[in-house]
BALOBA-1460 file (C-alpha; in Angstrom, 3 decimals):
// residues 313
<rec num="1" residu="m" x="24.647" y="-8.376" z="-7.211"/>
<rec num="2" residu="i" x="23.163" y="-5.598" z="-5.414"/>
<rec num="3" residu="l" x="20.722" y="-3.318" z="-7.498"/>
<rec num="4" residu="i" x="20.334" y="-0.405" z="-5.017"/>
<rec num="5" residu="e" x="21.986" y="0.315" z="-1.636"/>
<rec num="6" residu="e" x="18.707" y="1.796" z="0.123"/>
<rec num="7" residu="l" x="15.080" y="1.428" z="-1.479"/>
<rec num="8" residu="i" x="12.619" y="4.303" z="-0.622"/>
<rec num="9" residu="v" x="9.506" y="2.286" z="-0.553"/>
<rec num="10" residu="t" x="7.240" y="5.265" z="-0.267"/>
<rec num="11" residu="q" x="8.274" y="6.316" z="-3.757"/>
<rec num="12" residu="i" x="7.015" y="3.139" z="-5.319"/>
<rec num="13" residu="e" x="3.690" y="2.406" z="-6.603"/>
<rec num="14" residu="p" x="1.628" y="0.617" z="-3.876"/>
<rec num="15" residu="k" x="1.037" y="-2.499" z="-6.165"/>
<rec num="16" residu="l" x="4.652" y="-2.881" z="-6.940"/>
<rec num="17" residu="k" x="6.370" y="-2.364" z="-3.572"/>
<rec num="18" residu="h" x="6.603" y="-5.980" z="-2.606"/>
<rec num="19" residu="p" x="7.284" y="-7.167" z="-5.941"/>
<rec num="20" residu="t" x="10.069" y="-4.539" z="-6.404"/>
<rec num="21" residu="i" x="11.661" y="-5.639" z="-3.129"/>
<rec num="22" residu="f" x="11.484" y="-9.118" z="-3.976"/>
<rec num="23" residu="k" x="13.176" y="-8.249" z="-7.088"/>
<rec num="24" residu="h" x="16.117" y="-6.709" z="-5.403"/>
<rec num="25" residu="f" x="16.449" y="-9.505" z="-2.943"/>
<rec num="26" residu="d" x="16.467" y="-12.202" z="-5.678"/>
<rec num="27" residu="a" x="19.289" y="-10.393" z="-7.171"/>
<rec num="28" residu="l" x="21.596" y="-10.385" z="-4.123"/>
<rec num="29" residu="e" x="24.590" y="-12.676" z="-3.967"/>
<rec num="30" residu="n" x="24.934" y="-14.856" z="-0.847"/>
<rec num="31" residu="g" x="26.015" y="-12.519" z="2.145"/>
<rec num="32" residu="e" x="25.021" y="-9.061" z="0.305"/>
<rec num="33" residu="g" x="22.115" y="-6.948" z="1.470"/>
<rec num="34" residu="f" x="20.048" y="-3.654" z="0.956"/>
<rec num="35" residu="v" x="18.241" y="-1.190" z="3.202"/>
<rec num="36" residu="i" x="14.159" y="-0.767" z="2.934"/>
<rec num="37" residu="n" x="13.039" y="2.680" z="4.001"/>
<rec num="38" residu="n" x="9.333" y="3.143" z="4.691"/>
<rec num="39" residu="d" x="6.901" y="5.051" z="6.584"/>
<rec num="40" residu="h" x="5.418" y="2.062" z="8.931"/>
<rec num="41" residu="d" x="6.716" y="-1.010" z="10.208"/>
<rec num="42" residu="p" x="7.333" y="-3.467" z="7.350"/>
<rec num="43" residu="k" x="6.631" y="-6.504" z="9.440"/>
<rec num="44" residu="p" x="4.025" y="-8.185" z="6.888"/>
<rec num="45" residu="l" x="6.912" y="-8.019" z="4.328"/>
<rec num="46" residu="y" x="8.872" y="-9.932" z="6.732"/>
<rec num="47" residu="y" x="6.239" y="-12.659" z="7.030"/>
<rec num="48" residu="q" x="5.641" y="-12.742" z="3.029"/>
<rec num="49" residu="l" x="9.609" y="-13.262" z="2.681"/>
<rec num="50" residu="l" x="9.791" y="-16.038" z="5.224"/>
<rec num="51" residu="g" x="6.735" y="-17.705" z="3.675"/>
<rec num="52" residu="e" x="8.157" y="-17.446" z="0.035"/>
<rec num="53" residu="r" x="11.776" y="-17.526" z="0.281"/>
<rec num="54" residu="g" x="12.141" y="-19.527" z="3.712"/>
<rec num="55" residu="n" x="14.977" y="-18.879" z="5.956"/>
<rec num="56" residu="t" x="17.247" y="-17.607" z="3.354"/>
<rec num="57" residu="f" x="17.461" y="-14.008" z="4.628"/>
<rec num="58" residu="s" x="18.217" y="-11.993" z="7.698"/>
<rec num="59" residu="w" x="16.262" y="-8.891" z="8.873"/>
<rec num="60" residu="k" x="17.471" y="-6.086" z="11.066"/>
<rec num="61" residu="y" x="16.066" y="-2.903" z="12.051"/>
<rec num="62" residu="l" x="18.329" y="0.084" z="11.794"/>
<rec num="63" residu="e" x="15.654" y="2.459" z="12.660"/>
<rec num="64" residu="e" x="11.863" y="2.016" z="14.177"/>
<rec num="65" residu="g" x="9.584" y="4.895" z="13.862"/>
<rec num="66" residu="p" x="7.687" y="6.851" z="14.735"/>
<rec num="67" residu="n" x="8.159" y="8.214" z="11.352"/>
<rec num="68" residu="t" x="10.528" y="6.169" z="9.425"/>
<rec num="69" residu="w" x="11.399" y="2.611" z="9.647"/>
<rec num="70" residu="r" x="14.708" y="1.455" z="8.246"/>
<rec num="71" residu="v" x="15.507" y="-2.301" z="7.790"/>
<rec num="72" residu="r" x="18.546" y="-4.240" z="6.466"/>
<rec num="73" residu="i" x="17.660" y="-7.225" z="4.424"/>
<rec num="74" residu="s" x="20.450" y="-9.669" z="3.606"/>
<rec num="75" residu="k" x="20.758" y="-12.838" z="1.839"/>
<rec num="76" residu="n" x="22.209" y="-15.647" z="3.964"/>
<rec num="77" residu="q" x="25.328" y="-17.389" z="3.242"/>
<rec num="78" residu="e" x="24.686" y="-20.961" z="1.926"/>
<rec num="79" residu="a" x="28.159" y="-22.332" z="3.409"/>
<rec num="80" residu="g" x="30.180" y="-21.295" z="6.327"/>
<rec num="81" residu="h" x="27.219" y="-19.162" z="7.866"/>
<rec num="82" residu="a" x="27.328" y="-18.334" z="11.542"/>
<rec num="83" residu="e" x="25.648" y="-20.925" z="13.525"/>
<rec num="84" residu="t" x="21.984" y="-19.781" z="14.963"/>
<rec num="85" residu="v" x="20.904" y="-20.053" z="18.284"/>
<rec num="86" residu="g" x="18.401" y="-22.873" z="17.323"/>
<rec num="87" residu="e" x="21.207" y="-24.953" z="15.935"/>
<rec num="88" residu="m" x="23.199" y="-24.401" z="18.994"/>
<rec num="89" residu="v" x="20.135" y="-25.803" z="21.345"/>
<rec num="90" residu="a" x="19.593" y="-28.572" z="18.793"/>
<rec num="91" residu="k" x="23.150" y="-29.758" z="19.321"/>
<rec num="92" residu="d" x="23.182" y="-29.253" z="23.187"/>
<rec num="93" residu="i" x="19.644" y="-28.927" z="24.840"/>
<rec num="94" residu="r" x="21.730" y="-27.423" z="27.889"/>
<rec num="95" residu="k" x="22.133" y="-24.320" z="26.183"/>
<rec num="96" residu="a" x="18.161" y="-23.886" z="26.042"/>
<rec num="97" residu="e" x="18.422" y="-23.256" z="29.923"/>
<rec num="98" residu="v" x="21.118" y="-20.578" z="29.476"/>
<rec num="99" residu="f" x="19.291" y="-18.908" z="26.839"/>
<rec num="100" residu="k" x="16.166" y="-18.891" z="28.744"/>
<rec num="101" residu="k" x="17.694" y="-17.285" z="31.814"/>
<rec num="102" residu="m" x="19.086" y="-14.442" z="29.584"/>
<rec num="103" residu="g" x="15.765" y="-13.673" z="27.739"/>
<rec num="104" residu="i" x="17.124" y="-15.046" z="24.338"/>
<rec num="105" residu="d" x="14.391" y="-16.737" z="22.163"/>
<rec num="106" residu="f" x="15.679" y="-19.831" z="20.610"/>
<rec num="107" residu="c" x="12.628" y="-21.537" z="19.351"/>
<rec num="108" residu="c" x="10.627" y="-18.913" z="17.451"/>
<rec num="109" residu="g" x="13.484" y="-16.596" z="16.751"/>
<rec num="110" residu="g" x="16.045" y="-19.574" z="16.429"/>
<rec num="111" residu="n" x="17.170" y="-18.463" z="13.185"/>
<rec num="112" residu="k" x="19.179" y="-15.648" z="14.618"/>
<rec num="113" residu="t" x="22.963" y="-15.751" z="14.994"/>
<rec num="114" residu="l" x="24.374" y="-15.533" z="18.546"/>
<rec num="115" residu="k" x="25.339" y="-11.895" z="17.770"/>
<rec num="116" residu="e" x="21.743" y="-10.999" z="16.319"/>
<rec num="117" residu="a" x="19.917" y="-12.717" z="19.274"/>
<rec num="118" residu="g" x="21.875" y="-10.702" z="21.854"/>
<rec num="119" residu="e" x="21.164" y="-7.591" z="20.031"/>
<rec num="120" residu="a" x="17.615" y="-8.347" z="20.240"/>
<rec num="121" residu="a" x="17.788" y="-9.050" z="24.035"/>
<rec num="122" residu="g" x="20.165" y="-6.185" z="24.620"/>
<rec num="123" residu="i" x="23.152" y="-8.451" z="25.785"/>
<rec num="124" residu="s" x="26.419" y="-8.457" z="24.330"/>
<rec num="125" residu="e" x="27.818" y="-11.524" z="22.567"/>
<rec num="126" residu="a" x="30.702" y="-11.757" z="24.874"/>
<rec num="127" residu="e" x="28.281" y="-11.948" z="27.828"/>
<rec num="128" residu="i" x="26.414" y="-14.677" z="26.079"/>
<rec num="129" residu="n" x="29.643" y="-16.608" z="25.285"/>
<rec num="130" residu="a" x="30.700" y="-16.363" z="28.874"/>
<rec num="131" residu="a" x="27.463" y="-17.905" z="30.149"/>
<rec num="132" residu="l" x="27.559" y="-20.646" z="27.517"/>
<rec num="133" residu="e" x="31.121" y="-21.617" z="28.669"/>
<rec num="134" residu="r" x="29.560" y="-22.511" z="32.037"/>
<rec num="135" residu="v" x="27.063" y="-24.770" z="30.214"/>
<rec num="136" residu="d" x="28.555" y="-27.768" z="32.133"/>
<rec num="137" residu="e" x="26.778" y="-26.174" z="35.462"/>
<rec num="138" residu="v" x="23.495" y="-26.670" z="33.962"/>
<rec num="139" residu="v" x="21.834" y="-29.670" z="35.063"/>
<rec num="140" residu="t" x="19.013" y="-31.078" z="32.797"/>
<rec num="141" residu="h" x="17.054" y="-34.243" z="32.650"/>
<rec num="142" residu="p" x="18.656" y="-37.093" z="30.730"/>
<rec num="143" residu="a" x="17.511" y="-36.828" z="27.190"/>
<rec num="144" residu="q" x="17.971" y="-38.713" z="24.209"/>
<rec num="145" residu="d" x="19.738" y="-36.949" z="21.257"/>
<rec num="146" residu="m" x="16.593" y="-36.111" z="19.024"/>
<rec num="147" residu="t" x="18.923" y="-34.591" z="16.031"/>
<rec num="148" residu="k" x="19.543" y="-38.451" z="15.286"/>
<rec num="149" residu="w" x="15.704" y="-39.330" z="15.330"/>
<rec num="150" residu="s" x="13.901" y="-39.974" z="11.833"/>
<rec num="151" residu="p" x="11.093" y="-37.210" z="10.883"/>
<rec num="152" residu="n" x="8.675" y="-39.865" z="11.356"/>
<rec num="153" residu="l" x="9.641" y="-40.390" z="15.056"/>
<rec num="154" residu="l" x="10.083" y="-36.809" z="15.576"/>
<rec num="155" residu="a" x="6.593" y="-35.841" z="14.124"/>
<rec num="156" residu="d" x="4.964" y="-38.616" z="16.205"/>
<rec num="157" residu="y" x="6.653" y="-37.536" z="19.586"/>
<rec num="158" residu="i" x="5.934" y="-33.976" z="19.000"/>
<rec num="159" residu="v" x="2.094" y="-34.979" z="18.617"/>
<rec num="160" residu="e" x="1.981" y="-37.484" z="21.425"/>
<rec num="161" residu="t" x="3.879" y="-34.918" z="23.905"/>
<rec num="162" residu="h" x="3.748" y="-31.400" z="22.983"/>
<rec num="163" residu="h" x="0.390" y="-31.352" z="20.897"/>
<rec num="164" residu="r" x="-1.284" y="-33.468" z="23.791"/>
<rec num="165" residu="f" x="-0.176" y="-31.006" z="26.343"/>
<rec num="166" residu="v" x="-1.782" y="-28.047" z="24.417"/>
<rec num="167" residu="k" x="-4.821" y="-29.813" z="24.060"/>
<rec num="168" residu="e" x="-5.049" y="-30.742" z="27.530"/>
<rec num="169" residu="q" x="-3.875" y="-27.506" z="29.358"/>
<rec num="170" residu="s" x="-5.635" y="-24.935" z="27.097"/>
<rec num="171" residu="p" x="-9.230" y="-25.448" z="28.680"/>
<rec num="172" residu="i" x="-7.488" y="-25.229" z="32.216"/>
<rec num="173" residu="l" x="-5.606" y="-22.178" z="31.460"/>
<rec num="174" residu="m" x="-8.613" y="-20.508" z="29.807"/>
<rec num="175" residu="s" x="-10.995" y="-21.445" z="32.752"/>
<rec num="176" residu="l" x="-8.358" y="-19.966" z="35.094"/>
<rec num="177" residu="a" x="-7.887" y="-16.811" z="33.259"/>
<rec num="178" residu="e" x="-11.504" y="-15.965" z="33.220"/>
<rec num="179" residu="k" x="-11.943" y="-17.053" z="36.885"/>
<rec num="180" residu="v" x="-9.127" y="-14.670" z="38.056"/>
<rec num="181" residu="a" x="-10.133" y="-11.893" z="35.746"/>
<rec num="182" residu="a" x="-13.845" y="-11.983" z="37.171"/>
<rec num="183" residu="h" x="-12.619" y="-11.615" z="40.713"/>
<rec num="184" residu="h" x="-9.635" y="-9.126" z="40.120"/>
<rec num="185" residu="e" x="-10.073" y="-7.095" z="37.086"/>
<rec num="186" residu="h" x="-11.521" y="-4.000" z="38.793"/>
<rec num="187" residu="q" x="-8.266" y="-3.661" z="40.548"/>
<rec num="188" residu="h" x="-6.101" y="-4.929" z="37.718"/>
<rec num="189" residu="p" x="-7.677" y="-4.049" z="34.350"/>
<rec num="190" residu="e" x="-4.760" y="-5.640" z="32.444"/>
<rec num="191" residu="l" x="-6.475" y="-9.018" z="33.430"/>
<rec num="192" residu="k" x="-9.438" y="-8.299" z="30.870"/>
<rec num="193" residu="r" x="-6.729" y="-7.984" z="28.017"/>
<rec num="194" residu="l" x="-4.970" y="-11.081" z="29.233"/>
<rec num="195" residu="v" x="-8.247" y="-13.102" z="28.891"/>
<rec num="196" residu="q" x="-8.833" y="-11.830" z="25.450"/>
<rec num="197" residu="g" x="-5.359" y="-12.378" z="24.355"/>
<rec num="198" residu="v" x="-5.310" y="-15.822" z="25.827"/>
<rec num="199" residu="r" x="-8.595" y="-16.992" z="24.084"/>
<rec num="200" residu="h" x="-7.350" y="-15.552" z="20.651"/>
<rec num="201" residu="f" x="-3.944" y="-17.315" z="21.248"/>
<rec num="202" residu="l" x="-5.417" y="-20.687" z="21.974"/>
<rec num="203" residu="e" x="-7.881" y="-20.605" z="19.330"/>
<rec num="204" residu="e" x="-5.043" y="-19.928" z="16.792"/>
<rec num="205" residu="l" x="-2.858" y="-22.566" z="18.439"/>
<rec num="206" residu="q" x="-5.720" y="-25.206" z="18.052"/>
<rec num="207" residu="l" x="-5.876" y="-24.550" z="14.401"/>
<rec num="208" residu="h" x="-2.222" y="-24.605" z="13.976"/>
<rec num="209" residu="l" x="-2.156" y="-28.145" z="15.384"/>
<rec num="210" residu="v" x="-4.821" y="-29.424" z="12.924"/>
<rec num="211" residu="k" x="-2.837" y="-28.099" z="10.048"/>
<rec num="212" residu="e" x="0.348" y="-30.048" z="11.380"/>
<rec num="213" residu="e" x="-1.501" y="-33.127" z="12.272"/>
<rec num="214" residu="e" x="-3.632" y="-33.497" z="8.970"/>
<rec num="215" residu="i" x="-1.681" y="-31.687" z="6.355"/>
<rec num="216" residu="l" x="2.018" y="-31.304" z="7.206"/>
<rec num="217" residu="f" x="3.067" y="-34.430" z="9.394"/>
<rec num="218" residu="p" x="1.295" y="-36.827" z="7.023"/>
<rec num="219" residu="a" x="3.160" y="-35.239" z="4.042"/>
<rec num="220" residu="i" x="6.563" y="-35.341" z="6.219"/>
<rec num="221" residu="k" x="6.110" y="-39.130" z="6.355"/>
<rec num="222" residu="e" x="5.465" y="-39.850" z="2.883"/>
<rec num="223" residu="l" x="8.330" y="-37.854" z="2.064"/>
<rec num="224" residu="n" x="10.459" y="-39.837" z="4.489"/>
<rec num="225" residu="l" x="9.206" y="-43.166" z="3.053"/>
<rec num="226" residu="l" x="9.886" y="-41.839" z="-0.628"/>
<rec num="227" residu="s" x="13.464" y="-40.673" z="0.440"/>
<rec num="228" residu="e" x="14.350" y="-44.384" z="0.179"/>
<rec num="229" residu="g" x="12.769" y="-44.852" z="-3.167"/>
<rec num="230" residu="p" x="11.535" y="-42.677" z="-5.970"/>
<rec num="231" residu="n" x="12.082" y="-39.189" z="-5.323"/>
<rec num="232" residu="t" x="9.479" y="-36.744" z="-4.436"/>
<rec num="233" residu="s" x="8.132" y="-34.745" z="-7.133"/>
<rec num="234" residu="p" x="9.367" y="-31.038" z="-7.211"/>
<rec num="235" residu="e" x="5.837" y="-29.847" z="-7.069"/>
<rec num="236" residu="d" x="5.114" y="-31.790" z="-4.056"/>
<rec num="237" residu="a" x="8.305" y="-31.113" z="-2.396"/>
<rec num="238" residu="h" x="7.694" y="-27.373" z="-2.984"/>
<rec num="239" residu="a" x="4.201" y="-27.712" z="-1.520"/>
<rec num="240" residu="i" x="5.580" y="-29.052" z="1.744"/>
<rec num="241" residu="q" x="8.166" y="-26.519" z="2.066"/>
<rec num="242" residu="k" x="5.598" y="-23.658" z="1.523"/>
<rec num="243" residu="v" x="3.495" y="-25.412" z="4.281"/>
<rec num="244" residu="i" x="6.777" y="-25.429" z="6.573"/>
<rec num="245" residu="n" x="7.351" y="-21.789" z="6.008"/>
<rec num="246" residu="l" x="3.617" y="-20.954" z="6.970"/>
<rec num="247" residu="m" x="4.058" y="-22.962" z="10.156"/>
<rec num="248" residu="v" x="7.299" y="-21.279" z="11.003"/>
<rec num="249" residu="r" x="5.792" y="-17.834" z="10.471"/>
<rec num="250" residu="e" x="2.716" y="-18.915" z="12.676"/>
<rec num="251" residu="h" x="5.331" y="-19.925" z="15.437"/>
<rec num="252" residu="e" x="6.785" y="-16.384" z="15.236"/>
<rec num="253" residu="v" x="3.360" y="-14.927" z="15.944"/>
<rec num="254" residu="a" x="2.896" y="-17.369" z="18.804"/>
<rec num="255" residu="g" x="6.158" y="-16.203" z="20.089"/>
<rec num="256" residu="e" x="5.238" y="-12.610" z="20.000"/>
<rec num="257" residu="d" x="1.801" y="-13.456" z="21.872"/>
<rec num="258" residu="l" x="4.071" y="-14.914" z="24.492"/>
<rec num="259" residu="q" x="6.078" y="-11.902" z="24.810"/>
<rec num="260" residu="y" x="2.851" y="-9.613" z="24.782"/>
<rec num="261" residu="f" x="1.593" y="-11.616" z="27.994"/>
<rec num="262" residu="r" x="4.913" y="-11.361" z="29.549"/>
<rec num="263" residu="k" x="4.607" y="-7.644" z="29.164"/>
<rec num="264" residu="l" x="1.091" y="-7.405" z="30.297"/>
<rec num="265" residu="t" x="2.045" y="-9.202" z="33.540"/>
<rec num="266" residu="n" x="5.095" y="-7.703" z="34.343"/>
<rec num="267" residu="h" x="6.818" y="-11.104" z="33.715"/>
<rec num="268" residu="y" x="4.159" y="-12.841" z="35.830"/>
<rec num="269" residu="t" x="4.872" y="-10.698" z="38.860"/>
<rec num="270" residu="l" x="2.207" y="-11.391" z="41.087"/>
<rec num="271" residu="p" x="0.416" y="-8.297" z="42.802"/>
<rec num="272" residu="e" x="0.043" y="-7.966" z="46.712"/>
<rec num="273" residu="d" x="-3.666" y="-8.935" z="46.663"/>
<rec num="274" residu="a" x="-3.036" y="-12.009" z="44.616"/>
<rec num="275" residu="c" x="-5.086" y="-14.835" z="45.735"/>
<rec num="276" residu="n" x="-4.206" y="-18.657" z="45.223"/>
<rec num="277" residu="s" x="-6.022" y="-18.942" z="41.775"/>
<rec num="278" residu="y" x="-3.961" y="-15.687" z="40.635"/>
<rec num="279" residu="a" x="-0.628" y="-17.416" z="41.634"/>
<rec num="280" residu="y" x="-2.007" y="-20.853" z="40.006"/>
<rec num="281" residu="l" x="-2.628" y="-18.964" z="36.898"/>
<rec num="282" residu="f" x="0.621" y="-17.286" z="36.546"/>
<rec num="283" residu="n" x="2.277" y="-20.791" z="37.173"/>
<rec num="284" residu="k" x="0.332" y="-22.486" z="34.345"/>
<rec num="285" residu="m" x="1.026" y="-19.622" z="31.907"/>
<rec num="286" residu="e" x="4.966" y="-19.914" z="32.659"/>
<rec num="287" residu="a" x="4.588" y="-23.693" z="32.265"/>
<rec num="288" residu="f" x="2.634" y="-23.619" z="29.098"/>
<rec num="289" residu="e" x="4.967" y="-21.093" z="27.632"/>
<rec num="290" residu="n" x="8.178" y="-23.266" z="28.662"/>
<rec num="291" residu="d" x="6.532" y="-26.294" z="26.815"/>
<rec num="292" residu="l" x="5.552" y="-24.298" z="23.735"/>
<rec num="293" residu="h" x="9.295" y="-23.158" z="23.640"/>
<rec num="294" residu="m" x="10.488" y="-26.748" z="23.631"/>
<rec num="295" residu="h" x="7.725" y="-27.810" z="21.171"/>
<rec num="296" residu="i" x="8.573" y="-24.978" z="18.822"/>
<rec num="297" residu="h" x="12.245" y="-25.680" z="19.189"/>
<rec num="298" residu="l" x="11.664" y="-29.249" z="18.051"/>
<rec num="299" residu="e" x="9.842" y="-28.237" z="14.980"/>
<rec num="300" residu="n" x="11.691" y="-25.267" z="13.707"/>
<rec num="301" residu="n" x="15.269" y="-26.273" z="14.522"/>
<rec num="302" residu="i" x="15.128" y="-30.266" z="14.086"/>
<rec num="303" residu="l" x="12.181" y="-31.559" z="12.349"/>
<rec num="304" residu="f" x="11.787" y="-28.782" z="9.680"/>
<rec num="305" residu="s" x="15.351" y="-28.495" z="9.147"/>
<rec num="306" residu="k" x="15.735" y="-32.369" z="8.421"/>
<rec num="307" residu="v" x="12.787" y="-32.099" z="6.016"/>
<rec num="308" residu="s" x="14.047" y="-29.203" z="4.362"/>
<rec num="309" residu="a" x="17.557" y="-31.220" z="3.798"/>
<rec num="310" residu="l" x="15.336" y="-34.158" z="2.462"/>
<rec num="311" residu="i" x="13.488" y="-31.803" z="0.041"/>
<rec num="312" residu="k" x="16.817" y="-30.387" z="-1.479"/>
<rec num="313" residu="q" x="17.734" y="-34.025" z="-2.058"/>
């Protein structure tokens, strides 16, 4: 039941703003929504909703500043909902190549419908569907259907493949960025910001891996074992889901960092005076981005989806 069509956040006492918005969200029926009107970007609210309510809502900007931000928050349908781009890639990995070429985020933003993802990328749903109809033309390396893998196997694969890649490539990437900036930052001052951004990004990513390897993945393995015997307690299940929501939120932040690096480098376009190290750095950055996209896709759209289903049981 909708309590209000549009909520003017600036008229609410500061300490009551988020509790009031949560109250209105919890009162919604599936498929219903309301608009919040604020004087700044309410992105922290988005992350809090994601952390405490999971992927149960959609978030659409209607107006983005400079003085007013309006966002429509809707409660997702539990059944018969539109398939998300993440779910589409989980079913057919070839679609990842289509989305990548069209600038559609299928990993960090994989919880969007095709229409929502198209709006974010500035592409019509018809154009995307036309490209997807040619998916048979996309050539990919043979791959097993990971949607059929157990959570245990998925977690081990992610650690041994993608976590290992991050750990091995991070120092190489950082060293390259510092070397190129040292030689070219006078002509290209954006390189200094790139080094600072990459350093922070890699530090946060390393901490993220530790949380997954030492907290979340062991808990997932325990949950998977218990699914064949006694049920996990509601408290433990809720704790696991909260950590998953936190990891998804951190994935979104990582996705924003990758977009920032692309903007800073004009989508890794080399300047005329670029040396071999400059070209090698951009090549490494793109390779790192591609691996991280697949890494996050496996977690958000396959592993975490499976675990959430187990928790609901």
